[in-house]
C-alpha positions in Angstrom: 67.4 2.7 -64.3 64.7 0.2 -63.1 63.9 -0.8 -59.7 62.4 -4.0 -58.3 59.9 -4.1 -55.2 61.0 -6.0 -52.3 59.3 -9.2 -52.0 56.7 -9.4 -49.0 58.0 -11.2 -46.3 55.4 -12.8 -43.4 57.0 -12.7 -39.9 55.9 -15.3 -37.1 55.8 -12.8 -34.3 54.4 -15.7 -31.6 50.7 -14.9 -32.2 48.4 -18.0 -31.5 44.7 -18.6 -32.1 42.6 -18.9 -29.1 41.7 -22.7 -28.5 40.0 -22.4 -25.7 36.2 -22.6 -25.2 33.9 -19.8 -26.5 32.1 -18.1 -23.3 28.2 -17.7 -24.6 25.7 -15.2 -23.3 25.0 -16.1 -19.8 29.0 -15.8 -19.2 28.9 -12.5 -20.6 25.8 -11.3 -18.8 27.5 -12.6 -15.5 30.9 -10.6 -16.2 28.8 -7.4 -16.9 27.2 -8.1 -13.4 30.4 -9.0 -11.4 32.1 -6.1 -13.1 29.2 -3.5 -12.0 29.2 -4.7 -8.8 32.8 -3.8 -8.4 32.3 -0.3 -10.2 29.6 0.4 -7.5 31.7 0.0 -4.5 34.9 1.1 -6.2 37.0 -1.7 -6.6 39.6 -1.8 -9.3 39.3 1.9 -9.4 40.9 5.0 -8.0 40.2 6.2 -4.1 37.8 8.7 -5.0 35.6 6.1 -6.6 35.3 4.3 -3.2 34.5 7.6 -0.9 30.8 7.6 -1.4 29.9 3.9 -1.1 32.2 3.0 2.2 31.3 6.4 3.8 27.5 5.2 3.4 28.4 1.5 4.7 30.4 3.5 7.8 27.7 5.9 8.5 25.1 3.0 8.2 26.5 0.7 10.5 27.1 3.5 13.5 23.5 2.7 14.7 23.8 -1.2 14.5 27.2 -1.0 16.4 25.0 0.9 18.8 22.3 -1.4 18.9 25.0 -4.5 19.8 26.3 -2.2 22.8 22.8 -1.6 24.1 21.8 -5.3 23.9 24.9 -5.9 25.6 24.1 -3.8 28.5 20.3 -5.0 28.2 19.1 -1.5 26.8 16.6 -0.7 24.3 18.0 -0.5 20.9 18.9 2.8 19.2 17.2 2.3 16.4 14.7 -0.6 15.8 14.5 -3.0 12.9 11.6 -1.1 11.7 13.0 2.4 11.7 16.4 1.2 9.9 15.3 1.7 6.5 12.9 4.6 6.9 15.7 6.6 8.8 18.8 5.7 6.7 16.5 6.4 3.4 18.8 9.4 2.9 22.2 7.5 2.8 20.3 5.0 0.5 19.6 8.3 -1.7 23.1 9.4 -1.8 24.1 5.8 -2.8 22.1 5.3 -5.8 22.7 8.7 -6.9 26.1 8.3 -7.1 26.4 4.8 -8.2 23.6 4.5 -11.0 24.9 7.3 -13.2 28.5 5.3 -13.0 26.6 2.2 -14.1 25.1 3.6 -17.1 25.8 7.2 -18.0 29.5 6.8 -18.5 28.7 3.9 -21.4 26.3 6.4 -23.0 28.7 9.4 -22.8 31.6 7.5 -24.2 29.3 5.4 -27.0 30.6 2.0 -25.6 27.3 0.2 -26.2 28.2 -1.0 -29.4 31.1 -3.0 -28.2 28.9 -4.4 -25.8 26.0 -5.3 -28.3 28.8 -6.6 -30.9 28.8 -9.9 -28.7 26.1 -12.0 -28.2 24.3 -9.9 -26.0 20.7 -9.1 -26.3 19.5 -5.5 -25.7 17.6 -6.8 -22.4 20.8 -8.3 -21.0 22.6 -5.2 -20.5 19.9 -3.3 -18.2 19.3 -6.8 -16.4 22.8 -7.1 -15.6 23.0 -3.5 -14.3 19.7 -3.4 -12.5 20.8 -6.4 -10.8 24.1 -5.2 -9.8 22.5 -2.0 -8.4 20.1 -4.0 -6.5 22.2 -6.5 -5.1 24.8 -3.7 -3.9 22.1 -1.6 -2.1 20.7 -4.7 -0.5 23.7 -5.4 0.9 24.0 -2.1 2.4 20.8 -2.0 3.6 20.8 -5.3 5.1 24.1 -5.2 6.8 22.7 -2.9 9.9 20.0 -5.3 10.2 22.2 -8.4 10.1 24.6 -6.9 12.7 21.9 -5.8 15.0 20.2 -9.1 14.6 23.5 -10.9 15.5 24.0 -8.6 18.4 20.5 -9.3 19.8 21.0 -13.0 19.7 24.2 -12.9 21.3 22.8 -11.4 24.1 19.6 -13.6 24.1 19.2 -15.7 27.4 16.4 -18.3 25.7 15.4 -19.4 22.4 12.1 -17.7 22.7 13.9 -14.2 22.7 15.8 -15.6 19.6 12.3 -16.1 17.9 11.2 -12.7 19.1 14.1 -11.0 17.4 14.1 -13.0 14.3 10.1 -12.1 14.2 10.9 -8.5 14.4 13.9 -8.6 11.8 11.8 -10.3 9.1 9.8 -6.7 8.2 13.4 -5.0 7.9 14.1 -7.5 5.6 11.1 -7.0 3.8 11.7 -3.2 3.6 15.1 -3.5 2.6 14.7 -5.7 -0.5 11.7 -3.6 -1.7 13.2 -0.4 -1.0 16.4 -1.7 -3.0 14.4 -2.9 -5.9 12.3 0.5 -6.1 15.2 2.7 -5.8 17.5 0.8 -8.1 14.9 0.8 -10.8 14.0 4.3 -10.6 17.3 5.7 -10.4 18.8 3.5 -13.3 15.9 4.5 -15.3 16.6 8.2 -14.7 20.5 8.0 -15.2 19.8 6.0 -18.4 18.3 9.4 -20.0 21.6 11.4 -20.3 25.3 10.6 -20.5 26.3 13.4 -18.1 26.6 11.8 -15.1 26.4 15.2 -12.8 23.1 15.7 -14.3 22.0 12.4 -13.6 23.1 12.4 -9.9 21.4 15.7 -9.1 18.3 14.5 -11.0 18.3 11.2 -9.2 18.7 13.0 -5.7 16.3 15.8 -6.3 13.7 13.4 -7.4 13.8 11.5 -4.2 14.3 14.3 -1.6 11.3 16.7 -3.2 8.9 13.8 -3.5 9.9 12.9 0.3 9.3 16.6 1.3 5.8 16.8 -0.5 4.7 13.7 1.5 5.8 15.3 4.4 3.6 18.3 3.6 0.9 16.3 2.8 0.9 14.1 6.0 1.8 16.7 8.7 0.9 20.0 7.6 -2.6 19.3 5.3 -3.8 16.1 6.9 -3.1 16.1 10.8 -5.3 17.3 13.6 -4.9 16.7 17.4 -7.5 15.2 19.5 -7.2 15.6 23.3 -7.4 12.3 25.5 -7.3 11.8 29.5 -6.4 8.4 30.7 -5.7 6.9 34.1 -4.1 3.6 35.1 -1.8 2.1 37.8 1.9 1.4 37.0 5.0 0.4 38.9 7.7 2.6 40.5 11.4 2.3 39.5 14.2 4.2 40.9 16.1 7.3 39.5 19.0 5.2 38.6 17.4 2.1 37.0 18.8 2.8 33.6 15.5 3.1 31.6 15.6 4.7 28.5 12.4 6.7 29.6 11.9 8.0 33.0 8.9 9.7 34.0 8.2 12.0 37.3 5.1 12.4 39.0 3.8 14.4 42.1 5.9 17.2 43.7 4.1 20.1 42.5 5.1 22.4 39.9 8.9 23.2 40.9 9.9 20.6 43.2 11.2 17.4 42.8 9.2 14.4 41.8 7.5 12.0 44.5 7.9 9.1 42.1 9.4 7.8 38.9 7.8 5.3 36.5 9.4 4.3 33.1 6.4 3.6 31.1 3.3 5.4 30.5 -0.7 4.3 30.2 -1.6 1.7 27.7 -2.5 3.5 24.4 0.1 6.6 24.9 2.6 6.6 22.2 5.7 8.4 23.3 6.7 9.0 19.6 3.8 10.7 18.1 1.7 11.8 21.0 2.3 15.5 22.7 2.3 14.5 26.7 0.6 17.4 27.8 0.5 16.9 31.8 1.4 13.7 34.1 -0.3 13.7 37.4 0.3 11.0 39.9 0.6 9.7 43.7 1.9 6.3 45.3 -1.2 3.9 45.5 -1.4 3.7 49.1 -2.9 0.1 48.5 -0.1 -1.4 46.6 3.4 -0.4 47.5 6.0 -0.2 44.4 3.0 1.3 42.4 1.9 4.6 41.5 -1.6 6.0 40.1 -1.5 8.0 37.2 -3.5 10.7 35.1 -2.2 11.5 31.9 -3.3 14.3 29.7 -2.0 14.2 25.8 -2.9 14.9 22.4 -2.9 12.1 19.6 -2.7 12.9 16.0 -5.4 12.1 13.8 -4.6 11.7 9.8 -7.2 12.3 7.4 -7.3 10.8 3.7 -5.1 13.9 2.4 -2.5 12.6 4.6 -2.7 9.0 3.8 -2.7 9.7 -0.2 0.3 12.0 0.2 2.2 9.2 1.6 1.9 7.5 -1.7 3.7 10.1 -3.7 7.1 8.7 -2.9 8.7 5.5 -2.7 9.8 5.7 0.6 6.6 6.0 2.0 5.2 3.5 -0.1 7.6 0.8 1.1 6.6 1.7 4.6 3.0 1.9 3.9 2.8 -1.4 2.6 5.1 -3.0 5.6 2.6 -1.3 8.1 -0.3 -2.8 5.9 1.2 -6.6 5.7 2.4 -6.7 9.2 -0.4 -5.0 10.7 2.6 -2.6 12.5 2.0 -0.1 15.0 5.6 1.1 14.9 5.2 3.1 11.6 7.3 5.8 10.4 4.2 7.5 8.7 0.5 7.6 9.4 -1.2 4.2 9.2 -2.4 4.0 5.7 -5.6 1.9 6.4 -8.3 1.3 4.7 -5.6 2.2 1.7 -2.9 -0.3 2.8 -3.7 -2.6 -0.7 -3.5 0.5 -2.6 0.1 1.0 -1.2 1.0 -2.5 -2.0 -0.4 -2.3 -5.4 1.2 0.9 -6.0 4.6 -0.5 -5.0 4.4 -3.7 -7.6 3.0 -0.9 -10.3 6.2 1.4 -9.8 8.4 -1.5 -10.0 7.1 -2.9 -13.0 6.9 0.6 -14.7 10.4 1.5 -13.6 11.9 -1.7 -14.9 9.7 -2.0 -17.8 10.9 1.6 -18.5 14.5 0.9 -18.0 14.3 -2.0 -20.5 12.3 -0.1 -23.1 15.1 2.5 -23.1 17.8 0.2 -24.0 15.3 -1.5 -26.9 15.5 1.8 -28.4 18.8 3.3 -27.4 21.1 4.3 -30.4 24.2 2.0 -30.6 26.0 4.1 -33.3 
């Protein structure tokens, strides 16, 4: 008995060829960049992916909100522009330690790079899109408290000159946010691209930034700092005990008695943040009502070259030292790097080029199989 094979039949199930424009390399890079930014902030993903980025944003906005309130009540800001980038560094580290592995480690672990490079996408386009995405995201996070503080100061300003002063004070904070975001992004992505395991990458990034920061503090505080004794005298206006000033200092009245007067500032040259105030002696000026003659004994830190070199051991201090050098700042969070300021600036550029170059080199040699 013979059987006849059924004839083949082509069924039209409605598929149609794509007739629209073919997007090229630039559009692919842009799409990868937008997708990466959304991934950093957990957009389009589950609730767990949103916890860390939005927690960091919420925490960094707390001092900004307090600054706005302080400006509305004519008080000093809780956290100055210059101190924001340095003092909020821990949250920036947390942000990149979670975001960088999410951007690159997942693709390495699941071997999805062949899908990217099967399109008209060059080897350098992938790390470029990822680096720009993380840099943009961190820059937004770091600039938000600066912007909110600035708007609060402008809203409370009573003259155009005061607005100009606030603008001038805010510019160094923008500088710090830009270079800190660039350094943190390039270094963290380079480290994350070395492994497909996100947990390992997150731990390595966090350990690197925290350990290098701790080493820098050891060099500046424990190994490179001594104290110099000073005694200065001056005449300052007195204020009431309920004046609302941020800092009040009593004088006179003996060791146990109440002070005979109060001032809200000390002699020029005394740094309340860094100096140790040992004793304040004073009495009301008999010839100038409303003024007091003060004598202040204090210790000021003296930093050696060891302390200044120690500041070059971590990215946070490198950016802060560059800011102090470029803007001749006196409100630095680390020892003044002079005369090593140009070295700090050069190291910032070298580290950026090295980390960025290492990232691009990594994806020139990474396997796509």
